[in-house]
C-alpha positions as CSV (number, residue, x, y, z in Angstrom):
1,M,-68.3,-23.1,-7.3
2,E,-67.9,-19.4,-6.4
3,L,-68.4,-20.1,-2.7
4,C,-65.7,-23.1,-3.1
5,H,-63.3,-20.4,-4.6
6,D,-64.0,-18.0,-1.7
7,A,-63.3,-20.8,0.8
8,L,-60.4,-21.9,-1.0
9,A,-58.7,-18.3,-0.9
10,Q,-59.7,-17.7,2.7
11,G,-58.0,-21.0,3.8
12,V,-54.9,-20.1,1.8
13,L,-54.7,-16.7,3.4
14,A,-55.3,-18.4,6.8
15,K,-52.5,-20.7,6.6
16,H,-50.1,-17.9,5.1
17,G,-50.6,-15.3,7.6
18,G,-52.9,-13.2,5.7
19,K,-50.5,-13.0,2.8
20,L,-50.6,-14.5,-0.7
21,P,-48.0,-17.4,-1.4
22,Q,-45.5,-16.8,-4.2
23,S,-46.7,-19.3,-6.1
24,W,-50.2,-17.7,-6.6
25,I,-48.4,-14.0,-7.1
26,D,-46.6,-15.9,-9.9
27,L,-49.7,-17.1,-11.3
28,F,-51.5,-13.9,-11.4
29,K,-48.3,-12.5,-13.0
30,A,-48.6,-14.9,-15.8
31,H,-51.8,-14.0,-16.6
32,P,-52.0,-10.3,-18.0
33,A,-55.4,-9.4,-17.7
34,A,-55.7,-10.9,-13.8
35,W,-52.5,-9.0,-13.3
36,E,-53.7,-5.5,-14.8
37,Q,-56.9,-6.1,-12.6
38,L,-54.9,-6.5,-9.6
39,T,-52.6,-3.3,-10.3
40,E,-55.5,-1.1,-11.1
41,T,-57.3,-2.1,-7.8
42,V,-54.2,-1.6,-5.9
43,T,-53.2,1.6,-7.4
44,A,-56.7,3.1,-7.7
45,A,-58.4,3.7,-4.4
46,S,-56.8,2.8,-0.9
47,Y,-54.1,5.5,-1.1
48,A,-54.6,8.8,-2.0
49,S,-50.6,8.6,-3.1
50,E,-47.5,6.7,-3.3
51,K,-45.9,8.3,-0.4
52,D,-49.2,6.6,1.8
53,R,-47.9,3.1,0.6
54,P,-46.0,1.1,3.1
55,F,-42.3,1.4,2.0
56,G,-41.0,-1.4,-0.2
57,P,-39.0,-2.6,-3.3
58,E,-41.8,-1.3,-5.5
59,S,-42.0,2.1,-3.9
60,I,-41.5,5.2,-6.1
61,V,-38.7,7.3,-5.2
62,H,-37.6,10.6,-7.2
63,V,-34.0,11.2,-7.3
64,V,-32.8,15.1,-7.9
65,M,-29.2,15.5,-8.5
66,S,-28.2,19.2,-8.2
67,Y,-24.3,19.5,-9.5
68,L,-22.1,22.0,-11.5
69,G,-21.0,21.1,-14.8
70,E,-17.2,21.0,-15.5
71,D,-17.7,23.7,-18.1
72,L,-18.5,26.1,-15.4
73,F,-15.7,25.7,-13.1
74,G,-13.7,29.1,-12.5
75,D,-16.3,31.1,-13.7
76,M,-18.2,32.1,-10.6
77,E,-20.4,35.0,-12.2
78,H,-22.1,32.3,-14.3
79,Q,-21.6,29.3,-12.2
80,R,-25.2,27.7,-12.1
81,P,-26.5,24.4,-10.8
82,E,-27.5,21.8,-13.4
83,F,-30.1,19.3,-12.3
84,V,-31.4,15.9,-13.0
85,M,-34.6,14.5,-12.0
86,R,-35.7,11.0,-12.3
87,A,-37.9,8.5,-11.0
88,V,-36.9,5.0,-9.9
89,R,-38.4,1.9,-8.0
90,A,-36.7,1.6,-4.5
91,D,-35.5,-1.9,-5.4
92,D,-33.4,-0.2,-8.4
93,L,-31.2,1.7,-6.0
94,P,-28.0,0.1,-5.0
95,R,-29.2,-2.8,-2.4
96,W,-27.4,-1.7,0.7
97,F,-28.5,1.9,0.2
98,Y,-32.4,0.5,-0.2
99,H,-31.8,-1.7,3.0
100,L,-30.9,1.7,4.7
101,L,-33.9,3.9,3.5
102,E,-36.3,0.9,4.4
103,G,-35.0,1.0,7.9
104,W,-35.3,4.5,8.0
105,M,-38.9,4.7,6.7
106,R,-40.0,2.1,9.3
107,I,-38.4,3.5,12.3
108,T,-39.3,6.9,11.8
109,A,-43.0,5.8,11.0
110,I,-43.4,4.4,14.7
111,D,-41.1,6.3,16.7
112,K,-42.5,9.9,17.8
113,E,-39.1,11.4,18.0
114,A,-37.8,9.9,15.0
115,S,-40.5,11.1,13.3
116,D,-39.4,14.6,13.4
117,W,-36.9,13.7,10.5
118,R,-39.8,13.3,8.4
119,I,-40.2,16.3,6.2
120,V,-42.6,16.4,3.2
121,G,-41.2,17.9,0.4
122,A,-42.6,19.9,-2.4
123,S,-43.7,16.7,-4.5
124,G,-45.4,15.3,-1.7
125,G,-42.8,12.7,-0.9
126,L,-40.7,12.4,2.0
127,H,-37.6,14.7,1.7
128,L,-34.2,13.4,2.2
129,Q,-30.9,15.6,1.6
130,F,-27.5,14.0,0.9
131,N,-24.6,16.8,0.7
132,T,-22.1,14.2,1.8
133,P,-21.4,10.3,2.8
134,S,-21.7,11.4,6.2
135,C,-25.5,12.3,5.6
136,V,-26.0,8.6,4.5
137,E,-24.3,7.3,7.4
138,L,-26.8,9.5,9.7
139,L,-29.8,7.1,8.5
140,Y,-28.1,4.2,10.1
141,N,-27.4,6.1,13.0
142,L,-30.6,7.2,13.8
143,I,-32.0,3.7,13.5
144,C,-29.4,2.5,15.6
145,D,-30.1,5.3,18.5
146,T,-33.7,5.0,18.4
147,A,-33.5,1.0,18.9
148,E,-31.2,1.7,21.8
149,N,-33.3,4.2,23.2
150,E,-36.7,2.6,22.6
151,G,-36.4,-1.3,22.1
152,G,-39.3,-3.1,21.3
153,E,-40.1,-3.1,17.4
154,C,-37.4,-0.4,16.8
155,E,-35.2,-2.8,18.3
156,S,-36.4,-5.7,15.6
157,I,-36.1,-2.9,12.6
158,C,-32.5,-2.1,13.7
159,H,-31.5,-5.9,13.9
160,Y,-32.8,-6.4,10.5
161,V,-31.4,-3.4,8.7
162,T,-28.0,-4.7,10.7
163,L,-28.1,-8.2,9.2
164,C,-28.9,-7.0,5.8
165,L,-25.9,-4.6,5.7
166,F,-23.7,-7.4,7.5
167,E,-24.5,-9.7,4.4
168,E,-24.4,-6.8,1.8
169,F,-21.0,-5.8,2.6
170,Y,-19.8,-9.7,2.7
171,M,-18.7,-9.4,6.4
172,D,-17.2,-12.2,7.8
173,R,-18.9,-13.4,11.2
174,T,-15.9,-15.7,12.3
175,Y,-13.4,-12.6,11.9
176,E,-15.5,-9.9,13.1
177,F,-16.6,-11.7,16.2
178,W,-13.3,-13.7,17.0
179,D,-12.6,-11.8,20.3
180,E,-15.9,-11.7,21.4
181,V,-16.6,-15.2,21.2
182,R,-13.0,-16.2,22.8
183,N,-13.8,-13.8,25.8
184,Y,-17.2,-14.8,26.2
185,N,-16.1,-18.6,26.5
186,K,-13.2,-18.0,28.8
187,A,-15.6,-16.2,31.1
188,R,-17.9,-19.2,31.0
189,R,-15.0,-21.5,31.8
190,D,-13.9,-19.5,34.7
191,Q,-17.1,-19.5,36.0
192,G,-17.4,-23.0,35.5
193,S,-19.9,-23.7,32.4
194,I,-19.7,-25.1,29.3
195,P,-18.5,-23.2,26.5
196,I,-21.1,-22.4,23.7
197,E,-20.6,-23.7,20.5
198,F,-20.9,-20.4,18.1
199,K,-20.0,-22.3,14.9
200,L,-23.7,-23.5,15.2
201,F,-24.9,-20.2,15.2
202,N,-26.4,-18.5,12.2
203,T,-25.1,-14.8,11.0
204,S,-28.4,-13.5,13.0
205,D,-27.6,-15.4,16.2
206,Y,-24.1,-13.6,16.2
207,L,-25.6,-9.9,15.6
208,R,-28.4,-10.6,18.4
209,Q,-25.5,-12.1,20.8
210,F,-23.1,-9.4,20.2
211,K,-25.0,-6.6,19.1
212,H,-22.9,-3.5,19.9
213,R,-20.0,-4.9,18.2
214,A,-22.1,-5.9,15.2
215,R,-23.5,-2.2,14.9
216,T,-20.3,-0.6,15.4
217,R,-18.6,-2.6,12.7
218,V,-21.7,-2.3,10.4
219,A,-21.2,1.5,10.8
220,E,-17.4,1.8,10.4
221,T,-17.8,-0.4,7.0
222,L,-20.7,1.5,6.1
223,S,-18.7,4.8,6.2
224,T,-16.0,3.0,3.9
225,W,-18.6,1.3,1.7
226,I,-20.2,4.5,0.5
227,V,-17.1,5.7,-0.8
228,D,-15.4,2.8,-2.0
229,S,-18.4,1.4,-3.8
230,E,-18.8,4.8,-5.7
231,D,-22.6,3.6,-5.9
232,L,-23.7,7.5,-4.8
233,T,-21.0,9.6,-6.9
234,Q,-22.3,11.6,-9.6
235,P,-21.5,9.6,-12.5
236,E,-22.5,6.3,-11.1
237,L,-25.9,7.6,-9.7
238,L,-26.7,9.2,-12.9
239,K,-26.1,6.0,-14.9
240,L,-28.0,3.9,-12.4
241,L,-30.7,6.5,-13.1
242,D,-31.1,6.6,-16.7
243,E,-30.8,2.9,-16.8
244,H,-33.9,2.6,-14.5
245,K,-35.9,5.9,-15.2
246,L,-39.7,5.3,-15.0
247,P,-41.2,6.6,-18.1
248,V,-43.6,9.5,-17.9
249,P,-46.9,7.9,-19.0
250,Q,-46.3,5.2,-16.1
251,L,-45.9,7.9,-13.7
252,K,-48.9,9.9,-15.0
253,E,-51.1,6.7,-14.7
254,H,-49.9,5.2,-11.3
255,V,-47.9,7.6,-9.4
256,P,-49.9,10.9,-8.1
257,S,-46.6,11.4,-5.8
258,P,-43.6,9.5,-4.9
259,T,-42.7,8.0,-1.6
260,L,-39.4,9.6,-1.2
261,T,-37.6,12.5,-2.8
262,L,-34.0,12.2,-2.5
263,F,-31.6,15.4,-2.9
264,F,-28.0,14.7,-3.7
265,T,-25.9,18.2,-4.0
266,Y,-22.3,17.9,-6.0
267,N,-19.6,20.4,-6.3
268,E,-16.1,20.5,-6.6
269,E,-15.4,20.1,-3.2
270,T,-18.3,17.6,-2.3
271,N,-17.1,15.5,-5.1
272,Q,-13.8,14.8,-3.0
273,W,-15.7,13.4,-0.7
274,W,-17.9,11.3,-2.6
275,T,-14.6,9.9,-4.2
276,G,-12.6,9.8,-1.1
277,S,-9.9,11.8,-2.3
278,R,-10.7,14.2,0.4
279,H,-11.9,13.5,3.8
280,E,-15.1,15.5,5.5
């Protein structure tokens, strides 16, 4: 019977490209003892720390917020920063921000030049500093620049991130690529070729066909989205962290160190940039 079980598992893994099908994962989750056994196995041995795991929704992210309380403004001699430190699952961050971090982690892990941006912080996780919205924009810029220079897997990562952001930002592919489609088909007609029925394309096809336009528009939309969404302003980020913070016992048991440590700095001047009341 055990041999039959092993053969069944091997067949399922082979059929699904070495991964467990979602139905099996749901089945294991429904049985507390089995899920606990799997959790202990995964968290125990093969990784020295959380930062060594492939980055994904379940990765642990430390967020450190440094800001000046309102009661301290105006008294420079006694003005000291206040700190908030929380640990959350990566999937609890704003979805668009998660996609940026995931793309940055993947592309800096495989490209030598991009890997220069990977700085290990004191807590053991990779260190990223965000003082202004433009610091967030740099993540996407690095992904696109690396894809442009290196191609290959970097290009695939960039396409995936661009697609995720395009959809997260509710961008309209017909509107965004109207001129590109018209000019492309006009050129085909001029050459005596049959125009392409772009209405049959899915969003991914559009982004591949008009790559540079897609990345330019996503970058521009990201610049305004960071501010307009207010997701990373001090009040909203603090609210999110308090809602999703991981309890200390869980951190002690399963998380020797985080995957990422994100530092956000807020003060009277930079708050105006995060909220859009003043441009950088």
